[in-house]
Structure formats: structure tokens, C-alpha cells
Backbone bond lengths (Angstrom), bond angles and torsions (degrees), N, CA, C in turn:
res aa  C-N    CA-C-N  psi(-1)  N-CA   C-N-CA  omega(-1)  CA-C   N-CA-C  phi
1 X - - - 1.475 - - 1.589 107.27 -
2 X 1.343 112.40 136.41 1.487 117.62 172.94 1.553 109.62 -70.95
3 X 1.327 118.08 152.41 1.427 125.08 -178.21 1.586 99.61 -76.71
4 X 1.362 112.41 137.50 1.515 119.36 168.46 1.541 108.23 -161.75
5 X 1.364 110.79 173.19 1.453 121.26 179.56 1.509 107.31 -126.27
6 X 1.384 118.00 141.00 1.482 121.92 166.74 1.510 106.93 -110.54
7 X 1.426 109.33 140.85 1.532 114.49 170.35 1.504 105.64 -112.82
8 X 1.313 112.41 144.29 1.510 114.63 -170.44 1.458 107.63 -152.24
9 X 1.361 115.98 157.71 1.536 121.61 169.39 1.511 105.82 -123.00
10 X 1.403 110.77 163.37 1.561 118.39 173.12 1.373 110.18 -151.21
11 X 1.255 121.89 167.12 1.463 134.67 176.04 1.573 102.55 51.11
12 X 1.306 117.22 61.29 1.471 126.69 170.01 1.505 106.46 52.72
13 X 1.401 116.51 51.12 1.525 121.06 178.52 1.435 114.42 65.21
14 X 1.241 124.03 10.54 1.407 125.93 171.09 1.553 109.54 -70.35
15 X 1.329 119.49 -30.14 1.463 123.03 178.70 1.520 110.02 -121.83
16 X 1.347 117.23 137.41 1.406 120.32 175.40 1.603 101.24 -118.51
17 X 1.344 113.45 152.20 1.419 120.94 -174.75 1.469 114.07 -149.63
18 X 1.307 113.35 150.61 1.444 124.49 178.65 1.507 108.56 -133.98
19 X 1.366 118.28 136.08 1.460 119.08 167.69 1.550 108.00 -139.45
20 X 1.361 112.40 150.31 1.511 119.84 -176.75 1.507 108.88 -139.75
21 X 1.345 114.60 148.35 1.462 123.29 162.11 1.515 103.83 -113.09
22 X 1.325 117.78 129.81 1.427 123.43 -167.88 1.614 109.65 -136.65
23 X 1.281 117.63 30.50 1.423 122.66 -175.12 1.490 112.32 -57.92
24 X 1.429 117.04 -46.22 1.510 128.69 -166.37 1.563 100.75 -72.87
25 X 1.367 120.24 -50.59 1.500 117.23 -172.13 1.458 103.21 -73.91
26 X 1.299 136.00 -35.34 1.280 130.16 -175.40 1.708 109.16 -70.63
27 X 1.258 113.87 -29.35 1.480 122.64 177.08 1.538 104.86 -74.21
28 X 1.274 120.86 -38.25 1.485 123.66 179.40 1.380 107.06 -60.63
29 X 1.490 120.12 -50.48 1.339 124.95 -174.92 1.516 108.07 -65.10
30 X 1.245 122.83 -39.54 1.521 125.07 177.07 1.438 110.39 -54.73
31 X 1.359 114.25 -52.49 1.585 121.64 -176.70 1.508 114.14 -62.42
32 X 1.422 115.54 -43.01 1.481 111.48 -178.82 1.401 115.33 -77.75
33 X 1.352 120.63 -28.88 1.436 126.76 176.62 1.595 116.81 -87.33
34 X 1.308 110.73 -18.41 1.520 122.38 -173.17 1.486 112.73 50.38
35 X 1.349 114.53 53.13 1.473 122.51 -175.44 1.508 111.21 -76.08
36 X 1.327 116.75 146.54 1.426 122.98 173.86 1.647 108.15 -66.38
37 X 1.305 117.60 168.49 1.414 115.45 -176.78 1.524 116.53 -63.06
38 X 1.276 117.91 -34.45 1.454 118.73 -178.45 1.541 109.56 -76.69
39 X 1.375 115.90 -32.28 1.450 118.83 178.62 1.542 107.18 -70.55
40 X 1.298 121.53 -43.24 1.443 128.80 173.91 1.461 108.62 -49.24
41 X 1.411 117.77 -52.54 1.505 118.52 -177.94 1.478 111.77 -62.11
42 X 1.325 114.49 -44.79 1.578 116.32 178.75 1.509 113.24 -60.84
43 X 1.278 111.25 -48.92 1.564 114.70 179.91 1.493 109.46 -65.91
44 X 1.320 121.81 -44.67 1.301 123.79 177.69 1.556 118.41 -58.39
45 X 1.257 118.25 -31.05 1.452 127.41 177.98 1.559 102.68 -72.84
46 X 1.273 120.43 -47.13 1.540 120.41 -173.76 1.492 111.08 -73.64
47 X 1.385 115.69 -34.75 1.579 118.64 171.70 1.516 109.32 -64.40
48 X 1.277 123.97 -37.89 1.428 126.61 -178.32 1.642 105.69 -71.85
49 X 1.230 123.20 -38.63 1.350 121.51 175.58 1.506 112.67 -65.95
50 X 1.409 115.90 -39.34 1.474 120.71 178.49 1.471 112.24 -63.76
51 X 1.413 114.95 -34.50 1.488 118.36 -170.74 1.550 105.61 -74.26
52 X 1.425 121.72 -26.83 1.498 120.43 174.04 1.422 111.67 -87.37
53 X 1.338 123.00 -30.57 1.504 124.87 -177.40 1.521 111.63 -77.27
54 X 1.297 117.62 -32.68 1.573 121.50 175.12 1.494 112.28 -47.62
55 X 1.331 112.50 -54.11 1.546 116.21 -174.36 1.517 108.72 -68.58
56 X 1.303 118.89 -14.85 1.542 118.78 177.21 1.568 113.66 -67.41
57 X 1.405 110.25 -21.10 1.527 117.21 177.46 1.471 110.98 -71.05
58 X 1.305 117.65 144.76 1.426 127.75 -170.40 1.490 114.09 -78.11
59 X 1.476 117.89 -42.21 1.457 119.60 -174.56 1.450 109.26 -90.86
60 X 1.374 113.54 151.28 1.563 119.93 174.72 1.591 107.23 -57.61
61 X 1.297 118.10 -37.38 1.542 116.38 -165.72 1.631 105.64 -99.25
62 X 1.241 117.82 6.31 1.539 119.04 -176.67 1.559 104.99 -71.04
63 X 1.423 110.98 144.89 1.403 121.08 179.60 1.461 114.32 -122.31
64 X 1.250 122.15 127.86 1.394 126.78 179.72 1.612 111.59 -103.85
65 X 1.326 120.25 130.17 1.443 121.27 173.77 1.532 106.71 -116.83
66 X 1.374 112.00 132.37 1.462 114.03 169.44 1.572 106.98 -112.89
67 X 1.310 117.05 123.82 1.579 118.94 -168.42 1.577 99.88 -132.37
68 X 1.452 108.24 126.14 1.497 115.78 174.44 1.496 103.65 -111.17
69 X 1.374 118.24 130.44 1.419 125.86 173.54 1.552 101.23 -117.89
70 X 1.399 115.81 120.64 1.387 116.63 -168.51 1.618 109.94 -140.49
71 X 1.317 110.60 167.30 1.474 115.84 179.97 1.559 108.35 -97.54
72 X 1.289 122.25 -6.55 1.415 122.28 -178.11 1.553 111.67 -74.99
73 X 1.312 116.44 174.89 1.478 124.62 -168.01 1.716 106.32 -73.78
74 X 1.224 116.38 -15.02 1.536 117.65 -178.67 1.618 103.93 -77.40
75 X 1.332 117.96 -17.48 1.491 114.73 173.98 1.500 117.42 74.70
76 X 1.252 122.43 -15.52 1.426 123.49 179.92 1.515 111.79 133.12
77 X 1.356 116.82 162.02 1.414 124.29 175.80 1.505 114.41 -142.30
78 X 1.241 122.94 149.98 1.432 127.25 -177.95 1.573 110.60 -134.95
79 X 1.248 124.29 128.90 1.479 126.70 177.22 1.537 99.77 -136.22
80 X 1.400 109.17 139.98 1.424 116.44 163.17 1.594 110.05 -123.08
81 X 1.395 114.51 154.47 1.360 120.40 178.03 1.476 110.83 -149.97
82 X 1.366 115.54 155.59 1.497 123.01 -178.55 1.515 107.16 -114.61
83 X 1.298 114.19 179.54 1.450 122.54 -177.46 1.512 112.11 -70.65
84 X 1.341 111.24 -15.75 1.598 111.41 -179.36 1.579 109.12 -94.57
85 X 1.426 115.43 14.16 1.461 115.22 -177.84 1.552 115.32 65.76
86 X 1.223 119.84 26.51 1.422 124.45 168.61 1.580 105.83 -91.63
87 X 1.412 111.89 132.98 1.348 113.72 -172.71 1.580 110.12 -134.56
88 X 1.333 117.15 157.64 1.529 116.96 168.19 1.537 101.72 -153.75
89 X 1.369 112.59 166.05 1.398 116.72 -178.08 1.498 109.97 178.60
90 X 1.416 113.62 170.51 1.488 116.27 -176.32 1.608 103.86 -155.01
91 X 1.314 115.88 164.02 1.440 121.76 174.04 1.657 107.36 -112.24
92 X 1.195 117.32 156.34 1.463 120.96 176.86 1.467 114.06 -73.81
93 X 1.262 117.80 -43.42 1.534 120.60 177.30 1.552 105.66 -117.27
94 X 1.311 116.23 99.65 1.476 117.87 -178.50 1.492 114.90 -78.91
95 X 1.317 114.66 -9.49 1.488 118.17 -176.50 1.504 116.60 -106.92
96 X 1.353 116.37 16.70 1.375 121.29 179.87 1.539 108.69 -64.25
97 X 1.425 109.24 137.76 1.574 114.41 -178.82 1.509 102.04 -136.25
98 X 1.307 111.28 136.60 1.562 122.49 178.34 1.481 108.39 -140.08
99 X 1.370 112.46 152.13 1.463 118.00 171.91 1.527 110.93 -66.08
100 X 1.408 117.49 155.20 1.528 115.21 176.31 1.437 118.06 -53.39
101 X 1.258 118.83 163.49 1.513 117.89 177.81 1.484 107.71 -81.45
102 X 1.269 117.85 175.55 1.485 124.63 -179.19 1.565 112.00 -54.78
103 X 1.355 117.20 -26.39 1.433 121.52 176.68 1.482 117.65 -88.20
104 X 1.428 109.28 1.43 1.562 118.27 176.81 1.535 111.42 82.14
105 X 1.283 112.56 20.26 1.494 116.47 -175.02 1.564 110.39 -114.08
106 X 1.252 121.60 160.74 1.467 123.50 170.96 1.461 115.77 -47.40
107 X 1.345 121.69 122.52 1.398 120.36 -168.28 1.559 111.17 -87.09
108 X 1.292 119.30 73.39 1.520 119.83 -176.51 1.503 107.92 -66.82
109 X 1.313 117.94 -36.64 1.466 120.10 -176.42 1.648 108.34 -59.19
110 X 1.208 115.96 -45.26 1.416 118.48 178.03 1.522 117.62 -64.89
111 X 1.393 106.17 -34.76 1.615 114.07 -175.59 1.487 108.41 -69.61
112 X 1.384 113.45 -35.10 1.473 119.73 179.73 1.509 113.50 -88.59
113 X 1.333 115.79 -49.70 1.484 118.51 175.73 1.539 113.68 71.19
114 X 1.286 120.69 -151.05 1.470 118.30 171.78 1.437 118.95 -93.70
115 X 1.346 114.44 171.37 1.441 117.87 -171.86 1.515 109.24 152.18
116 X 1.294 120.86 -151.01 1.479 125.22 -178.76 1.526 113.41 -132.83
117 X 1.293 113.83 148.83 1.463 123.38 173.72 1.467 110.94 -106.87
118 X 1.293 120.95 122.92 1.405 125.57 174.91 1.467 108.85 -108.79
119 X 1.389 115.76 129.13 1.489 120.91 175.02 1.528 105.92 -119.46
120 X 1.389 111.42 112.57 1.428 119.98 -169.65 1.557 108.97 -110.52
121 X 1.307 123.00 118.03 1.383 127.82 174.07 1.343 116.66 -103.51
122 X 1.324 123.04 111.57 1.592 126.18 175.37 1.549 104.66 -93.28
123 X 1.182 113.45 107.99 1.496 120.99 -179.70 1.552 112.97 -110.17
124 X 1.409 117.69 18.06 1.468 118.25 -177.53 1.342 117.19 84.98
125 X 1.349 122.85 2.73 1.360 126.85 -176.16 1.547 107.66 -89.21
126 X 1.407 117.78 177.28 1.425 121.08 179.27 1.474 113.05 -59.60
127 X 1.311 120.71 -42.57 1.391 129.62 179.80 1.501 107.19 -124.75
128 X 1.494 117.55 137.85 1.475 116.14 171.25 1.521 111.97 -75.98
129 X 1.253 114.33 154.00 1.498 125.67 173.46 1.590 107.29 -68.65
130 X 1.332 115.24 130.71 1.481 116.40 177.95 1.540 105.08 -131.50
131 X 1.468 113.28 120.82 1.372 117.60 172.24 1.577 106.84 -111.34
132 X 1.271 113.66 141.70 1.480 119.09 -174.99 1.494 111.90 -135.82
133 X 1.368 117.99 130.42 1.436 122.19 176.92 1.587 109.56 -133.28
134 X 1.248 117.33 152.90 1.403 121.00 164.31 1.523 113.47 -60.70
135 X 1.412 116.90 146.13 1.466 119.85 167.74 1.491 108.78 -73.55
136 X 1.341 120.07 131.79 1.337 124.70 -178.41 1.591 112.20 -92.40
137 X 1.370 115.44 -26.83 1.426 119.44 -173.69 1.572 113.33 -144.26
138 X 1.287 112.87 -23.84 1.448 118.22 -173.93 1.591 113.72 76.31
139 X 1.319 114.44 6.36 1.396 122.37 170.07 1.468 121.33 -77.81
140 X 1.386 112.74 -6.70 1.382 125.77 177.35 1.543 118.30 77.07
141 X 1.416 111.49 -56.55 1.410 115.01 175.02 1.563 114.57 -58.45
142 X 1.313 108.98 -46.79 1.560 121.31 -178.74 1.513 108.01 -57.76
143 X 1.431 110.19 -41.69 1.443 116.04 -168.62 1.625 107.49 -73.91
144 X 1.310 117.53 -31.88 1.412 123.55 176.50 1.542 113.37 -73.77
145 X 1.304 113.97 -32.31 1.432 120.65 176.08 1.585 108.86 -64.54
146 X 1.373 113.96 -42.19 1.417 123.37 176.19 1.528 113.09 -62.16
147 X 1.442 115.15 -46.31 1.354 122.48 175.27 1.507 113.89 -53.46
148 X 1.345 118.19 -50.25 1.437 121.24 -177.49 1.517 111.46 -60.83
149 X 1.332 111.26 -44.25 1.554 116.95 -179.16 1.522 111.32 -61.65
150 X 1.410 121.14 -41.65 1.432 118.86 -168.31 1.514 110.06 -97.90
151 X 1.375 120.18 -36.21 1.463 125.12 -175.46 1.542 112.02 -81.91
152 X 1.343 108.61 -42.76 1.438 112.72 -171.79 1.507 113.94 -108.56
153 X 1.444 113.03 -9.41 1.561 119.26 -178.87 1.447 111.00 58.06
154 X 1.307 118.23 39.95 1.345 120.31 173.94 1.691 110.51 -123.87
155 X 1.270 116.13 104.58 1.454 125.59 -179.77 1.604 105.00 -52.09
156 X 1.417 116.40 120.09 1.387 120.19 -170.46 1.562 106.46 -141.10
157 X 1.398 115.29 153.03 1.394 120.65 160.74 1.499 113.32 -116.38
158 X 1.247 120.23 123.08 1.541 120.15 -178.90 1.570 107.46 -113.89
159 X 1.248 116.81 129.14 1.403 122.72 174.13 1.539 108.94 -127.52
160 X 1.390 113.99 126.80 1.496 122.14 -175.53 1.541 107.85 -134.05
161 X 1.243 118.48 129.39 1.468 126.07 175.25 1.397 122.11 -141.38
162 X 1.350 115.45 143.58 1.409 121.70 177.20 1.494 106.61 -133.86
163 X 1.331 120.91 126.47 1.462 123.16 171.87 1.483 108.88 -114.81
164 X 1.386 114.84 143.17 1.473 125.85 -178.96 1.458 114.95 -107.57
165 X 1.250 119.07 151.58 1.449 126.75 174.10 1.486 99.64 -88.18
166 X 1.501 109.96 165.40 1.361 115.89 175.61 1.541 119.33 -66.12
167 X 1.301 114.68 -17.39 1.418 117.14 176.90 1.541 110.09 -92.06
168 X 1.349 113.79 16.50 1.635 123.08 -179.00 1.546 114.20 61.12
169 X 1.294 117.96 21.85 1.416 120.21 163.13 1.520 109.01 -90.77
170 X 1.397 113.04 162.82 1.623 113.27 -172.89 1.526 109.37 -84.00
171 X 1.360 115.20 129.30 1.427 118.09 176.94 1.580 110.76 -86.27
172 X 1.372 113.10 -47.58 1.470 115.68 -175.96 1.545 101.14 -143.92
173 X 1.398 114.38 150.79 1.478 118.95 169.32 1.609 105.27 -153.68
174 X 1.247 111.95 147.43 1.508 116.19 -179.92 1.564 114.50 169.25
175 X 1.286 116.70 -170.57 1.460 117.85 172.02 1.505 112.52 171.86
176 X 1.303 116.07 -171.23 1.477 119.28 175.64 1.631 105.84 -147.81
177 X 1.339 105.62 159.43 1.458 115.26 172.00 1.514 103.78 -135.98
178 X 1.400 115.76 119.43 1.434 123.13 -178.27 1.533 108.06 -114.89
179 X 1.246 118.61 129.24 1.475 125.09 -173.12 1.534 116.63 -128.15
180 X 1.336 117.04 135.93 1.524 117.07 174.26 1.510 109.23 -93.84
181 X 1.304 111.06 140.10 1.503 116.16 176.32 1.605 109.33 -80.61
182 X 1.257 117.56 165.87 1.487 120.48 -175.18 1.547 110.35 -63.35
183 X 1.339 121.16 -27.40 1.386 124.59 -175.71 1.516 111.92 -94.10
184 X 1.256 119.98 8.41 1.484 124.90 179.43 1.502 109.71 -51.03
185 X 1.220 124.28 130.84 1.533 131.11 175.87 1.643 108.02 -72.10
186 X 1.282 110.37 143.82 1.505 113.77 -179.72 1.478 113.26 -59.43
187 X 1.325 123.22 -28.09 1.480 125.34 -177.68 1.507 105.07 -76.42
188 X 1.291 119.59 -32.45 1.601 121.24 176.46 1.470 108.36 -68.10
189 X 1.310 117.21 -45.59 1.446 121.38 -173.91 1.553 106.12 -66.53
190 X 1.345 119.96 -38.73 1.419 118.07 -178.18 1.518 114.03 -71.86
191 X 1.294 115.20 -39.43 1.498 119.81 173.41 1.486 115.60 -60.90
192 X 1.419 114.81 -37.96 1.492 119.03 -177.52 1.567 108.34 -74.87
193 X 1.278 114.06 -37.71 1.541 117.53 -179.99 1.611 105.81 -62.68
194 X 1.350 116.69 -42.17 1.462 117.25 178.68 1.479 114.56 -68.58
195 X 1.215 119.45 -31.97 1.480 121.41 177.83 1.536 113.32 -70.92
196 X 1.381 112.88 -43.28 1.492 116.73 -177.05 1.533 106.30 -75.85
197 X 1.237 130.45 -31.81 1.334 131.93 168.42 1.614 115.77 -56.07
198 X 1.245 110.75 -25.42 1.570 116.52 -178.31 1.485 113.52 -90.63
199 X 1.360 118.34 -5.87 1.440 120.56 -177.95 1.606 110.96 -84.03
200 X 1.232 115.29 126.46 1.445 121.52 -168.80 1.616 107.88 -66.11
201 X 1.274 117.31 -38.85 1.474 122.12 176.26 1.534 108.66 165.27
202 X 1.285 115.46 156.34 1.453 128.20 -175.74 1.655 103.32 -65.18
203 X 1.288 119.97 -41.99 1.394 114.56 -171.99 1.515 113.41 -74.64
204 X 1.364 118.42 -19.34 1.448 117.95 167.87 1.573 113.63 -67.89
205 X 1.387 116.74 -40.48 1.492 119.88 175.53 1.566 107.07 -62.74
206 X 1.277 120.57 -48.36 1.371 120.10 178.88 1.541 119.63 -55.98
207 X 1.332 108.06 -37.40 1.518 115.41 -178.44 1.505 112.28 -78.13
208 X 1.285 118.03 -6.60 1.422 123.91 172.97 1.551 104.90 -92.85
209 X 1.301 121.05 15.49 1.531 121.92 -179.13 1.483 113.16 54.15
210 X 1.218 114.79 37.85 1.528 118.71 174.72 1.382 108.96 -79.74
211 X 1.494 114.66 136.27 1.437 121.06 176.52 1.592 107.76 -82.64
212 X 1.390 114.60 164.44 1.514 110.48 -179.06 1.550 114.52 -59.43
213 X 1.469 118.06 -29.66 1.367 119.27 179.03 1.659 107.85 -69.18
214 X 1.222 112.84 -35.02 1.616 117.37 179.45 1.584 105.15 -66.30
215 X 1.266 116.37 -45.12 1.423 117.65 -173.78 1.639 109.82 -65.02
216 X 1.314 118.79 -42.68 1.443 120.16 173.25 1.446 113.13 -66.72
217 X 1.367 116.31 -33.45 1.521 114.27 178.46 1.568 111.39 -70.03
218 X 1.328 112.98 -34.23 1.490 118.72 174.02 1.586 112.97 -57.41
219 X 1.348 111.51 -44.06 1.474 118.26 -169.72 1.630 108.11 -84.69
220 X 1.361 112.22 -42.75 1.403 120.00 -170.56 1.639 117.54 -117.32
221 X 1.177 110.39 8.64 1.528 115.34 -179.87 1.462 113.91 -52.88
222 X 1.340 117.77 -45.35 1.492 124.72 -174.56 1.548 110.31 -73.56
223 X 1.442 115.22 -3.46 1.546 115.37 -178.27 1.515 110.48 -104.83
224 X 1.315 116.12 8.59 1.450 120.19 -177.70 1.505 112.60 77.97
225 X 1.329 116.81 53.98 1.438 123.89 -177.78 1.492 110.15 -57.72
226 X 1.366 117.67 139.48 1.398 123.69 172.63 1.605 108.83 -133.21
227 X 1.342 112.74 115.38 1.492 115.81 -176.01 1.524 104.27 -81.55
228 X 1.315 118.43 124.95 1.527 121.61 -175.84 1.488 111.81 -94.39
229 X 1.249 119.21 -39.83 1.491 118.66 176.68 1.550 110.00 -164.60
230 X 1.333 109.68 171.38 1.512 120.98 -176.76 1.449 110.26 -137.98
231 X 1.392 116.56 125.47 1.412 117.23 -179.53 1.603 113.84 -132.19
232 X 1.191 118.23 141.33 1.460 122.20 -177.53 1.610 107.54 -67.20
233 X 1.378 111.15 149.83 1.518 114.18 175.78 1.537 103.48 -135.41
234 X 1.376 112.71 147.35 1.488 114.16 -178.87 1.554 108.18 -156.54
235 X 1.324 114.53 162.38 1.496 117.96 174.64 1.554 105.37 -82.26
236 X 1.355 109.04 129.29 1.547 109.05 -171.96 1.592 103.66 -149.56
237 X 1.254 117.54 122.70 1.406 121.63 177.24 1.588 112.30 -113.10
238 X 1.333 116.75 131.86 1.480 117.11 -173.01 1.534 115.08 -102.04
239 X 1.364 111.87 23.04 1.387 118.91 179.12 1.584 110.32 -74.02
240 X 1.350 117.52 155.40 1.442 122.39 -178.94 1.496 106.60 -162.86
241 X 1.333 108.25 164.74 1.537 107.12 -176.18 1.503 114.83 -68.54
242 X 1.430 113.07 -27.29 1.526 110.90 173.47 1.461 114.38 -66.06
243 X 1.333 116.41 -38.35 1.501 116.80 176.36 1.476 114.40 -61.53
244 X 1.436 113.33 -44.26 1.357 115.58 174.19 1.582 118.16 -57.10
245 X 1.363 111.84 -41.01 1.476 122.17 175.81 1.547 105.48 -55.55
246 X 1.233 119.89 -49.17 1.536 121.99 -175.17 1.482 105.86 -58.14
247 X 1.232 116.01 -47.21 1.567 120.42 -178.60 1.556 110.49 -61.82
248 X 1.357 118.27 -36.16 1.425 119.95 169.58 1.558 113.35 -57.97
249 X 1.336 115.28 -55.51 1.382 122.54 179.15 1.558 110.01 -49.69
250 X 1.268 117.08 -38.57 1.528 120.22 -175.84 1.495 111.68 -63.55
251 X 1.294 117.92 -27.02 1.542 122.39 -175.56 1.523 114.34 -69.78
252 X 1.452 110.82 -20.55 1.463 110.58 172.90 1.449 109.64 105.91
253 X 1.502 115.85 145.86 1.455 121.26 -178.23 1.513 119.94 -58.24
254 X 1.354 111.44 -32.48 1.480 119.44 -177.01 1.607 107.33 -66.41
255 X 1.318 120.44 -46.12 1.447 122.81 -173.65 1.623 105.30 -73.37
256 X 1.380 119.93 -33.23 1.373 122.96 178.57 1.454 111.58 -66.13
257 X 1.338 117.61 -38.01 1.489 123.55 178.34 1.506 109.54 -66.61
258 X 1.289 115.45 -43.49 1.469 116.87 172.32 1.446 113.12 -50.14
259 X 1.363 118.79 -50.71 1.405 118.86 179.83 1.504 114.97 -59.77
260 X 1.436 117.01 -32.95 1.495 120.21 179.48 1.506 103.90 -72.88
261 X 1.228 121.09 -40.67 1.456 123.26 179.74 1.488 113.78 -57.59
262 X 1.216 121.21 -27.02 1.428 129.97 -178.49 1.540 108.77 -72.31
263 X 1.333 112.47 -20.49 1.633 119.59 172.44 1.505 108.91 63.66
264 X 1.366 115.99 30.30 1.479 115.37 170.07 1.545 106.95 -134.50
265 X 1.299 114.63 152.36 1.357 120.75 167.67 1.547 113.30 -57.48
266 X 1.354 119.91 152.43 1.438 120.89 174.52 1.543 109.63 -109.22
267 X 1.310 113.38 154.32 1.472 120.78 171.95 1.500 110.40 -122.74
268 X 1.393 110.64 133.22 1.389 117.60 178.76 1.474 111.81 -118.73
269 X 1.352 119.66 125.79 1.474 125.28 -175.42 1.521 111.72 -103.76
270 X 1.282 114.63 128.04 1.557 124.91 168.93 1.470 105.72 -71.89
271 X 1.344 117.93 118.48 1.397 120.65 173.19 1.620 115.10 -62.07
272 X 1.272 109.32 -32.38 1.466 117.97 -170.65 1.542 116.45 -73.67
273 X 1.393 111.30 -42.85 1.431 115.71 -177.94 1.553 111.78 -123.66
274 X 1.410 118.10 6.97 1.404 120.04 172.03 1.504 114.81 68.67
275 X 1.380 119.18 11.87 1.429 125.45 176.60 1.504 108.02 -77.60
276 X 1.370 111.93 131.77 1.516 121.21 173.77 1.501 112.58 -97.15
277 X 1.327 116.31 131.99 1.455 121.70 174.46 1.520 108.64 -112.28
278 X 1.372 117.97 132.17 1.414 125.07 -174.46 1.546 102.64 -105.60
279 X 1.325 118.14 132.96 1.520 118.58 167.33 1.546 107.39 -121.58
280 X 1.291 117.50 121.37 1.434 127.52 -179.93 1.577 109.60 -73.25
281 X 1.262 117.68 166.02 1.432 116.52 -176.70 1.574 111.40 -68.43
282 X 1.359 117.61 -31.09 1.418 117.08 175.69 1.617 115.01 -66.76
283 X 1.404 113.04 -33.58 1.430 115.73 172.90 1.509 113.89 -67.07
284 X 1.409 116.08 -35.08 1.485 115.89 -177.54 1.547 104.69 -73.53
285 X 1.281 123.60 -32.44 1.410 122.34 172.18 1.433 113.57 -60.92
286 X 1.268 117.48 -46.16 1.428 117.71 174.24 1.516 117.95 -56.34
287 X 1.377 113.71 -41.32 1.428 121.56 177.50 1.501 113.46 -64.91
288 X 1.345 117.80 -38.26 1.394 121.01 174.40 1.489 116.13 -64.79
289 X 1.420 115.16 -33.54 1.386 120.73 179.45 1.585 107.76 -69.78
290 X 1.203 117.79 -38.82 1.523 121.45 -177.54 1.382 113.84 -72.17
291 X 1.427 117.04 -23.11 1.417 121.13 -169.81 1.527 110.00 -92.05
292 X 1.388 118.75 4.36 1.504 126.23 -174.86 1.489 103.25 -84.99
């Protein structure tokens, strides 16, 4: 199944919802970063959230960054997404290994532990909007639910899941975000809370090979679900040698000259897609000439 997101409404627009299947992009992230199973699960959850939250942005060039700074052994995670649901991300410690949780699952909560969640929205203004909340569990979905309620005052239910195969490749990945609009009636709120409380877990739904449409129908079918649109999502990094070169120029002639004086080519790594860019001495000399 190709990765994609559906956007929907229900209960006469009192509810808005997003659901995604993200197995391919999470597996791509795992393969390029060579993440451990628990790191894959954590990064996969945040990538899935980014894929759904990016299209919530209003401008085509708006960029969303989800950044977790934490005390746990994973050390932190960063994901960026755009309005077209292209996402990229990385974890600080890709090799983190932990025993399973008490429920026998990958212990993302313990890998992340406590810290802060930063939600940064670059909308082309002088300064980006930054929302920050404390992590409430490290499970990421619960932390984002808390963020929406406290920073954006939007009552939400966020569910994110990644299932791994025994060979540590990704078997399933996906999730949903369901939100109540300010004018939602109390009866709708009560019914929705009861329905969501009865769901055993997003990984169970994903493991039944349910599509995003099927997941939303399962949760919101009784509320008059209307699927509004469907858009592809993928892991996509916009780094290039030209962009890296511009970054090198920005560090200044003195530092570039020191690199040249070392008499060795330099290698620059993109954190997001793990691509390495090599600059030979002649290229560094050309860069320093152009930076004068």
C-alpha cells in the first residue's frame, strides 16, 4: 500500500480528522539511518505525526518542525514537514536499545522519557511561531494530544503506531488525529470520547491491514464521516551540494581557510537523510574565492 493521508470531517463539521498510512516512509527512514527497533518506532511515530500536521499549515511554503528534547537515552528527535506532506527526520541516538515494556511492546516512553516538545511553524513571517509543552509520557501521541489541548486549545485525540517485523524492518506504520471544533455540541463530544476510549489501540487497527479510510470509518462512521481529500506522503529531503556549499560560505573565510590549511577534503553529513557531501581542496578554494 502506498503511503497517503486522508482528511475528513464528521458530525456536520464539528469534527475534523486526519489518518495516515506511513509504512514506506518509516521503513525508508529506518534504512537510511540504520535505527534500532525502539528508535525506529519513536522516529516513525513523529514522522507520521508530521505527515498529518504539515498539511494543516495554510501556506504552500509553510514548514512545520517537531522537535523533542528529552532526558531519555534516545537523546532527542527532529522532524520537519511541509504542506504537501513531505517529511524528513532523525533521532540523536539511533542505536538506543531497551528491553520491552511491561506490555511486551517497544518501550518508546522510556527511550524518550521526560523533556519538552517544540512545535515550530515557519509561515514566512519575520519570526516563526513556536509552541512548547512538557512531555507528559514520552509516548509521543499522548504528548501531541497534550500540546494541541494546551498550546492550540484544540481538544484532540492523537494515535500513532509502528509495528516491526522480526527482522527489524517496518511491518505497519500509521495513525490518526481527530479534533473537535469550538462549536462542537456536548452530545457529540461525549459520544466521541466514549468511542475513542473503546479503541484497543492504533497498532491493532493497523495490523488488521486497515486503510486510513477504514480507520476513520471505524472511529467516526456513526458521526456521518465525509472524506474530503487524499494526498500522498513520503520521506523527502531537499538537501543538495549547492545548499551545503551555501552553508559553508556562511561560516566565514577564516574557518574555510583553516579547512584548506588542514590539506584534506571535508565531508559534510545531512542529519535528515544521512547523505554525505565531499568537498575537495580545489572546491574549497573556489568557495573562498567566491566568498570574498
